Every structure is written in C-alpha cells, then in structure tokens.
C-alpha positions as CSV (number, residue, x, y, z in Angstrom):
1,X,44.7,26.0,15.9
2,X,43.8,25.5,19.0
3,X,43.3,21.8,20.2
4,X,40.4,22.5,22.4
5,X,36.9,23.3,21.6
6,X,33.4,24.0,22.3
7,X,30.2,24.9,20.9
8,X,30.9,28.5,21.6
9,X,34.4,28.4,20.5
10,X,34.0,29.9,17.2
11,X,33.4,33.0,19.1
12,X,37.1,33.5,19.4
13,X,37.6,33.6,16.1
14,X,36.7,36.2,13.2
15,X,33.4,35.4,11.9
16,X,32.5,36.5,8.1
17,X,29.0,36.9,6.8
18,X,27.1,37.6,10.1
19,X,24.4,40.1,10.5
20,X,24.3,43.1,12.5
21,X,21.9,42.5,14.7
22,X,20.7,45.9,16.2
23,X,19.5,44.7,19.8
24,X,21.8,42.2,21.5
25,X,19.5,41.3,24.4
26,X,16.9,40.0,22.0
27,X,19.3,38.4,20.1
28,X,20.0,36.6,23.2
29,X,16.7,36.0,24.5
30,X,16.4,34.0,20.9
31,X,19.2,31.8,21.2
32,X,18.4,31.0,24.7
33,X,15.0,30.0,23.2
34,X,16.3,27.9,20.6
35,X,18.6,26.1,22.9
36,X,15.7,25.2,24.8
37,X,14.0,23.5,22.0
38,X,14.3,19.8,20.9
39,X,17.2,18.6,18.5
40,X,15.7,19.0,14.9
41,X,17.3,15.8,13.8
42,X,19.5,13.2,15.8
43,X,23.1,12.3,16.1
44,X,22.1,8.6,15.0
45,X,20.5,9.9,11.6
46,X,24.0,11.8,10.9
47,X,26.1,8.6,11.9
48,X,23.9,6.9,9.3
49,X,24.6,9.6,6.7
50,X,28.0,9.5,7.5
51,X,28.1,6.1,7.2
52,X,26.3,6.6,3.3
53,X,28.9,9.2,2.5
54,X,31.6,6.6,3.3
55,X,30.4,4.5,0.6
56,X,30.9,7.4,-2.0
57,X,34.4,8.4,-0.7
58,X,34.8,4.8,-1.6
59,X,33.4,5.0,-5.2
60,X,30.6,2.4,-4.3
61,X,27.7,5.2,-4.5
62,X,26.8,8.8,-5.7
63,X,25.5,11.4,-3.8
64,X,22.4,13.6,-4.9
65,X,22.2,17.0,-3.2
66,X,19.4,19.3,-4.3
67,X,16.8,21.7,-3.6
68,X,16.2,25.3,-2.8
69,X,18.8,28.3,-3.4
70,X,17.1,29.8,-0.7
71,X,14.4,28.5,1.2
72,X,11.4,31.2,1.9
73,X,8.9,32.0,4.9
74,X,6.1,33.5,2.4
75,X,6.1,30.0,0.1
76,X,6.2,27.7,2.7
77,X,3.4,24.7,2.3
78,X,3.2,21.0,1.9
79,X,2.8,21.5,-2.4
80,X,6.0,23.2,-2.3
81,X,7.5,20.3,-0.1
82,X,6.1,17.6,-2.2
83,X,6.7,18.8,-5.3
84,X,10.4,19.4,-4.7
85,X,11.0,15.9,-2.8
86,X,9.0,14.5,-5.9
87,X,11.6,15.7,-8.4
88,X,14.6,14.4,-6.4
89,X,13.0,11.0,-5.8
90,X,12.8,11.2,-10.0
91,X,16.0,12.0,-10.6
92,X,17.6,9.4,-8.1
93,X,15.2,6.9,-9.7
94,X,16.6,7.9,-13.1
95,X,20.2,8.0,-12.0
96,X,19.9,4.4,-9.7
97,X,17.9,2.4,-12.7
98,X,20.1,3.8,-15.5
99,X,23.8,3.7,-13.7
100,X,23.0,1.1,-11.6
101,X,24.8,3.4,-8.5
102,X,23.1,3.6,-5.2
103,X,21.7,7.0,-4.6
104,X,22.0,8.8,-1.3
105,X,19.8,11.4,-0.9
106,X,20.8,14.4,0.5
107,X,18.3,17.8,0.2
108,X,18.7,21.3,0.5
109,X,15.7,21.9,2.6
110,X,14.5,22.2,6.3
111,X,16.7,25.1,7.1
112,X,18.3,26.6,4.0
113,X,17.2,30.4,5.3
114,X,20.2,32.1,5.3
115,X,22.2,33.2,2.0
116,X,25.9,34.8,1.9
117,X,26.2,38.1,0.3
118,X,29.4,39.7,-1.5
119,X,28.5,42.9,0.0
120,X,26.7,44.5,3.2
121,X,24.5,46.9,1.2
122,X,22.5,46.8,-1.7
123,X,21.4,50.2,-4.0
124,X,17.2,49.6,-5.1
125,X,16.4,53.1,-6.8
126,X,17.5,55.5,-4.7
127,X,17.4,53.6,-1.5
128,X,21.5,52.2,0.0
129,X,19.7,49.3,2.3
130,X,21.0,46.4,3.8
131,X,21.6,43.2,1.9
132,X,19.0,40.3,2.1
133,X,20.4,37.3,4.0
134,X,17.7,35.1,3.7
135,X,14.6,35.0,5.5
136,X,15.9,34.0,8.7
137,X,17.8,37.2,9.1
138,X,15.6,39.4,7.5
139,X,13.2,40.4,4.6
140,X,13.5,41.1,0.8
141,X,11.2,43.6,0.5
142,X,13.1,46.9,0.0
143,X,12.7,49.2,2.7
144,X,14.4,49.9,5.7
145,X,12.3,48.3,7.7
146,X,12.2,45.1,6.3
147,X,16.0,44.7,5.8
148,X,16.8,45.3,9.5
149,X,18.4,42.2,11.1
150,X,15.3,40.4,13.6
151,X,16.4,37.6,16.0
152,X,12.6,36.6,16.1
153,X,13.2,34.7,12.4
154,X,15.9,32.2,14.0
155,X,12.4,31.0,16.1
156,X,10.1,30.8,12.7
157,X,13.3,29.4,11.0
158,X,13.1,26.6,13.4
159,X,9.7,26.2,13.7
160,X,9.6,26.0,9.7
161,X,12.6,23.9,9.6
162,X,10.7,21.4,12.2
163,X,7.7,21.1,10.1
164,X,8.8,21.0,6.6
165,X,11.3,17.6,8.4
166,X,7.7,16.3,9.6
167,X,6.1,16.2,6.4
168,X,9.2,15.0,4.1
169,X,9.6,12.2,6.8
170,X,5.8,11.2,6.3
171,X,6.2,11.7,2.7
172,X,9.7,9.2,2.4
173,X,8.4,6.6,5.3
174,X,4.9,6.7,4.3
175,X,4.1,5.4,1.1
176,X,4.9,8.6,-1.1
177,X,8.3,7.0,-1.7
178,X,7.3,3.7,-2.6
179,X,9.1,2.7,-5.9
180,X,6.2,1.3,-7.2
181,X,4.7,5.0,-7.7
182,X,7.4,5.7,-10.1
183,X,4.6,7.2,-12.3
184,X,2.6,8.7,-9.6
185,X,6.0,11.0,-8.5
186,X,5.6,12.6,-12.4
187,X,4.1,16.1,-12.2
188,X,1.8,17.5,-15.2
189,X,4.9,19.8,-16.5
190,X,7.2,16.7,-16.5
191,X,5.0,14.1,-17.9
192,X,3.9,16.5,-21.0
193,X,7.8,17.4,-22.1
194,X,9.9,15.1,-23.6
195,X,12.0,14.8,-20.4
196,X,8.9,13.5,-19.0
197,X,8.6,10.8,-22.1
198,X,11.8,9.4,-21.2
199,X,10.9,9.5,-17.3
200,X,7.7,7.4,-18.2
201,X,10.1,4.8,-20.3
202,X,11.8,4.3,-17.5
203,X,9.1,4.1,-14.4
204,X,7.6,1.2,-17.5
205,X,11.0,-0.7,-17.0
206,X,10.6,-0.3,-13.3
207,X,7.4,-1.5,-12.8
208,X,8.4,-4.5,-15.3
209,X,11.5,-5.3,-13.3
210,X,9.3,-5.7,-9.9
211,X,6.9,-8.0,-12.1
212,X,9.0,-9.9,-12.8
213,X,10.6,-10.3,-9.4
214,X,7.5,-11.0,-8.0
215,X,6.6,-13.8,-10.3
216,X,10.0,-15.3,-9.3
217,X,8.8,-15.4,-5.9
218,X,10.4,-12.6,-4.4
219,X,8.0,-11.0,-1.8
220,X,7.6,-7.3,-2.7
221,X,5.9,-6.0,0.6
222,X,8.6,-7.6,2.8
223,X,11.4,-5.3,1.1
224,X,11.1,-2.1,2.8
225,X,13.8,-0.8,0.5
226,X,11.4,-0.5,-2.2
227,X,8.9,1.4,-0.1
228,X,10.7,3.9,2.1
229,X,14.1,6.1,0.9
230,X,16.5,7.7,3.4
231,X,16.2,11.3,2.8
232,X,18.2,13.2,4.6
233,X,18.6,17.7,5.1
234,X,21.5,19.6,4.9
235,X,22.0,23.5,4.5
236,X,25.1,26.1,5.1
237,X,25.7,27.0,8.6
238,X,25.9,30.0,8.1
239,X,24.1,32.0,11.2
240,X,26.4,30.7,13.7
241,X,24.0,31.4,16.5
242,X,21.7,29.9,15.3
243,X,23.5,26.5,15.0
244,X,25.3,26.6,18.2
245,X,21.8,27.0,20.2
246,X,21.0,24.0,18.1
247,X,24.2,22.0,19.2
248,X,23.8,18.9,21.0
249,X,25.8,16.6,23.1
250,X,24.8,12.8,22.2
251,X,24.2,11.1,25.0
252,X,25.9,7.6,23.4
253,X,28.8,9.0,22.7
254,X,29.4,11.7,24.3
255,X,30.2,13.9,21.0
256,X,28.8,17.2,19.7
257,X,26.3,17.5,16.8
258,X,24.8,20.2,15.4
259,X,21.1,19.4,15.2
260,X,20.0,21.7,13.0
261,X,20.3,19.4,10.0
262,X,22.0,15.8,9.6
263,X,24.6,17.6,7.0
264,X,26.2,20.9,7.1
265,X,28.5,23.1,4.6
266,X,31.0,26.1,4.9
267,X,30.6,28.1,2.1
268,X,33.2,29.6,-0.5
269,X,33.3,33.1,1.5
270,X,33.6,31.6,4.9
271,X,36.2,28.8,4.7
272,X,39.1,30.8,6.1
273,X,41.5,27.9,8.4
274,X,41.7,30.7,11.4
275,X,37.9,31.4,10.8
276,X,34.9,31.0,13.1
277,X,33.0,28.9,10.6
278,X,36.1,26.4,10.2
279,X,36.3,26.1,13.4
280,X,32.5,25.7,14.7
281,X,32.3,22.7,12.1
282,X,36.2,21.0,13.0
283,X,34.5,20.4,16.8
284,X,31.0,18.8,15.6
285,X,30.4,15.0,14.6
286,X,28.3,15.8,11.5
287,X,29.0,14.9,7.9
288,X,30.4,18.4,7.2
289,X,30.5,20.0,3.2
290,X,32.8,22.4,1.8
291,X,32.4,24.7,-1.1
292,X,36.0,24.5,-3.0
293,X,36.5,27.8,-5.2
294,X,39.0,28.3,-8.3
295,X,41.2,30.8,-6.2
296,X,42.0,27.5,-3.2
297,X,45.4,25.9,-3.6
298,X,46.3,22.4,-3.4
299,X,48.4,23.5,-0.3
300,X,45.1,24.9,1.6
301,X,42.9,22.6,0.5
302,X,44.9,19.9,1.9
303,X,45.7,22.1,4.9
304,X,41.6,21.9,5.2
305,X,40.5,18.3,4.9
306,X,43.4,18.2,7.8
307,X,42.1,20.9,10.3
308,X,38.5,19.4,9.5
309,X,38.7,15.5,9.5
310,X,42.4,14.6,11.0
311,X,41.2,11.7,12.1
312,X,40.4,10.4,8.4
313,X,37.3,9.2,8.7
314,X,35.4,8.0,5.0
315,X,31.9,10.1,4.8
316,X,33.1,13.2,7.1
317,X,34.6,15.3,5.1
318,X,32.4,16.0,1.3
319,X,34.6,19.2,-0.8
320,X,31.7,20.6,-3.0
321,X,33.6,21.7,-6.5
322,X,32.4,24.9,-8.2
323,X,34.6,26.5,-10.7
324,X,33.2,27.5,-13.5
325,X,32.4,25.5,-17.0
326,X,35.4,27.3,-18.5
327,X,37.8,26.3,-16.0
328,X,36.5,23.5,-13.8
329,X,39.4,20.5,-15.4
330,X,42.0,23.3,-15.1
331,X,41.3,24.0,-11.9
332,X,40.6,20.6,-10.2
333,X,42.6,18.0,-11.5
334,X,45.8,19.9,-9.2
335,X,43.2,19.7,-6.2
336,X,42.3,16.1,-6.8
337,X,45.9,15.0,-7.0
338,X,46.9,17.0,-3.9
339,X,43.7,15.1,-1.8
340,X,44.7,11.6,-3.6
341,X,48.2,11.8,-2.3
342,X,47.5,13.5,1.3
343,X,45.3,10.3,1.8
344,X,42.1,12.1,3.1
345,X,39.1,9.9,2.0
346,X,36.6,12.8,1.0
347,X,33.5,12.8,-1.2
348,X,34.0,15.0,-4.3
349,X,30.6,16.6,-5.6
350,X,30.3,19.0,-8.4
351,X,28.2,22.2,-7.9
352,X,28.1,23.4,-11.2
353,X,25.3,26.6,-10.3
354,X,27.6,28.9,-8.7
355,X,30.6,29.2,-10.9
356,X,28.0,29.9,-14.1
357,X,25.8,32.7,-12.9
358,X,25.6,35.9,-14.8
359,X,23.0,38.4,-15.8
360,X,20.8,38.1,-18.7
361,X,20.0,40.7,-21.3
362,X,16.7,41.3,-19.5
363,X,18.2,42.1,-16.2
364,X,17.9,39.1,-14.5
365,X,20.5,36.8,-12.7
366,X,20.5,33.8,-14.3
367,X,22.5,30.4,-15.7
368,X,22.4,28.4,-19.2
369,X,21.7,24.5,-18.6
370,X,24.5,23.5,-21.0
371,X,26.8,25.7,-18.7
372,X,25.6,23.6,-15.8
373,X,26.2,20.5,-18.1
374,X,29.7,21.8,-19.3
375,X,30.7,22.3,-15.6
376,X,29.4,18.4,-14.8
377,X,31.1,17.2,-18.0
378,X,34.5,18.6,-17.2
379,X,34.5,17.4,-13.4
380,X,33.8,13.7,-14.4
381,X,36.7,14.2,-17.2
382,X,38.7,15.8,-14.3
383,X,38.3,12.5,-12.2
384,X,38.9,10.4,-14.9
385,X,42.1,11.8,-15.9
386,X,43.2,11.9,-12.2
387,X,41.8,8.4,-11.5
388,X,39.6,9.4,-8.5
389,X,35.6,9.4,-8.1
390,X,33.3,11.8,-9.0
391,X,31.6,10.9,-6.1
392,X,28.4,13.2,-6.3
393,X,26.4,16.8,-7.5
394,X,25.3,19.5,-5.8
395,X,21.9,21.6,-7.6
396,X,19.7,24.7,-6.8
397,X,16.5,23.1,-8.4
398,X,12.6,23.2,-7.5
399,X,9.5,21.6,-7.9
400,X,8.0,24.9,-9.3
401,X,7.7,25.5,-13.2
402,X,9.8,28.4,-12.6
403,X,11.9,30.0,-15.9
404,X,15.1,30.7,-14.0
405,X,18.0,28.8,-15.8
406,X,18.0,29.6,-19.9
407,X,18.1,26.6,-22.3
408,X,17.6,22.6,-21.3
409,X,14.9,21.0,-23.9
410,X,12.4,23.3,-23.2
411,X,14.6,26.2,-24.7
412,X,14.1,29.0,-22.1
413,X,15.4,32.1,-23.6
414,X,15.6,35.2,-22.2
415,X,12.2,36.7,-22.7
416,X,11.2,33.5,-21.3
417,X,12.7,34.3,-17.5
418,X,10.4,37.2,-16.7
419,X,7.3,34.9,-16.8
420,X,7.8,32.8,-13.7
421,X,11.1,34.1,-12.3
422,X,10.4,33.4,-8.7
423,X,13.7,32.9,-6.6
424,X,14.4,35.2,-4.2
425,X,18.3,35.1,-4.5
426,X,20.0,32.4,-7.0
427,X,18.2,30.7,-10.4
428,X,17.4,27.4,-10.1
429,X,16.4,24.8,-12.4
430,X,13.0,23.8,-12.6
431,X,11.4,20.2,-12.4
432,X,12.1,19.4,-16.2
433,X,15.8,20.5,-15.7
434,X,16.3,18.4,-13.1
435,X,15.4,15.3,-14.9
436,X,17.1,16.1,-18.0
437,X,20.1,16.5,-15.9
438,X,19.6,13.1,-14.3
439,X,19.7,11.6,-17.6
440,X,22.7,13.2,-18.5
441,X,24.3,12.2,-15.5
442,X,23.2,8.4,-15.5
443,X,24.9,8.6,-19.0
444,X,28.2,10.0,-17.6
445,X,28.0,7.4,-14.6
446,X,27.4,4.3,-17.3
447,X,30.8,5.5,-19.2
C-alpha cells in the first residue's frame, strides 16, 4: 500500500457500497458545499476519545457503543434523541455501579444515515428497485423516484447531524446527565417492567452513596463528573465522498481528522485491504473501528491492524467482532491470539446483533434476545480463555417502545413483532431489553 495519503487518495482504490449518483454535477456541488461548512466535531474531542479508548485497550475501562441501526430523516425529533440518550445513560449507570468499571460512552448517532446492502437492487411486488441505502442516499418508499440517489440528502444529513449534536451536548453538559437524576432517566415503560424495578434499586443505591459522600463532607456540587458525562458520536463511514468533504487538517497538530464524528468505523463488507475504505481510514487520526466477521483469517486481521494502526497507538483501533452466537468462541479465539501475539493494542468489542439476524415466521427481520446474550457470553468466554480483555459491546437499540427483537424479560413473540415494528433496516433492542442487557453485562464484568 502506498505511503502517500491525502483525503482523496481513496478515489484511486476500488470503492464498494457507493451509490450510483445519477447527476455527477449535482454531487460535485453538494460535496463542495459540505467542504465549506464548519466541522461537526473537533480534533481535540477525537483525541480525548482516543485516550479514553486507550484505557479500554489497557483493560481499565469498558466501551458501551449503542444507538440506531439507521437514523431517519423522517423521525428526527428532540424527544427521540433524548429517549435514546436516556437508555444509554441508564445502561451506563447499571454497568458502572454494578461492575465498578469506568464506561466510555459512544453513540451510533448524529451521522448513522448510510447502510451497506447485500445487493444493489431489491424486488418489491412486481418492481425491481435500487436498494434502500439509508436516508443519506435515497428514500425507503418503494418507488423508482424515491430510490434514486439524491446528493442533496448529503446536505440534509449534515444539518440533522449538527442539530443532533447540539442537543446531545446540551443534554450531557446541561444537567440532564446529572447523576442525581438517575430516577428521572427512567422512562414509563421501563419503570413498569421487571428490568425497570431492578434499575430503581440501582438508582436508590446510587442516591444513598451520594448522600453518604455528602455526609462525609464531600462537596458534590463541585464534582464535575457527577453532573456531566463525556459522550461521543460515531457512525459507519460508508459514503466516502461525504466523509472526505468533512475531513479537516487540525491547526494544532497538522493531522487530518474526519470531523463528521468522533469515531468512524469500517463495515464487514468494505474492509478489503486494497479497498477505498481502508485507504481513507488509515490516514485520518480519529479513533477508528473495523467490523470483523467469521470469514477473516488471523493473518488477514494482523495485516489489517498493521495497515490501520502501524504506530500501535492504544485506543486508535477498535475491532468489532460479529461472529454469531453459535460460532463466536471458536472463530474468535484464534483472532484474539494472533492480535495478542502481534503486540497490537486494540480494543475488542462485541457486536452481538448482526450475526444473529433471521426472518421470523411472520416475515419480519428479527433477532432473538437470547442469541444476543449468547454471543456476548461466548465473547467473554473467548477472552477469558486467551487472557485478553473483553473491551466493550456494540449494540443497535432505540429509546422507543418497539417490538423488533424477540424475547427478553417481556417475552416478545413472533405475533408481537407487527405491533410496533418501526425500523428502516435492522431490528433494534427496545429500552427494556437494553437495560436488561446491561444487567447481564454487569454480571459478566464482575466475574
């Protein structure tokens, strides 16, 4: 691979999963407009996340990366953003208090608008249509006009990401994330569930601990960590023109950062070593991730680590394993051993969602909550066997009371899926299932 890198050097490589834009002139105008806009995030923030992920790589913290499968232009609202953040904060409170491990909180939010697809077209009724690639590219409506890639959507994605970031920053820095408000984070549908009742116990214990600290003379008002949280954004950097347009050179270090998010990742379908996505990511200085499926070999994975993180900086590279519940322990252990022996300081995270997707008897794409848990258990078992740190989880969830994944404490059945099946692409855990998962994770971390 050539050592020369620029934000546009990816264009010399084969680029998978890119839309066939019908109007090259319109695309060029949209990208030039994006390039003139302010960055969405700043290099210093990305460096702070890198340092936090370095602690994860060192076995001293745990990564919780969670959020929507694919963000929607149509369901964009302050309430939806607040409720998603609320579930992640609830999960983080459970994990931190129950396990005693510091949490690095990263959302799949403010940019997760593109989706890779297994085929360029899909058949709906008698129509063969271009596949829906996320709202950053086209619309999900089953018409030819709606499915045409539209470069103006790149501009809309930027503006909605900016608005989302503004609200997230206001929530996390303006009192909403105050630890004294752990009860207020509870949503009605969670509070009325078994998981919600377990969460209330945790909330009570946190409040008692804070009262104890105050009684000991600790001034809780001056402890910033109790009133604000560090919350970072991430998405799959799929549409490379968009990412290039938002790449900026840091005036302090001279390094290049993709300022569309604090962390960006490469998908399982686009991780070819000689491909455009690897080429783009190897040059930016953000923390980056890469999805790793069961087909990768140990040698390929070590080559990937060497290409993406040749300086072996802790926190630079997160490997997100997505193996499937039945294969995770067998497939993951040789990869863990190879990376460990190579000396690369990676963060290992478990994506228990994508390897466990199937079509239900009602025709809905879904996942079993027990399969999600089984993959996480296998992930921890593999790390225990290899003496490595199971650094985090990568979860698709929503704050809405959806019925998209089967099982969980509320026992969603096939017949229930149609009640509130709202995802545009992959099925997500709802708030109850997310909090339930956090309790299960806390038990694994304690062990």
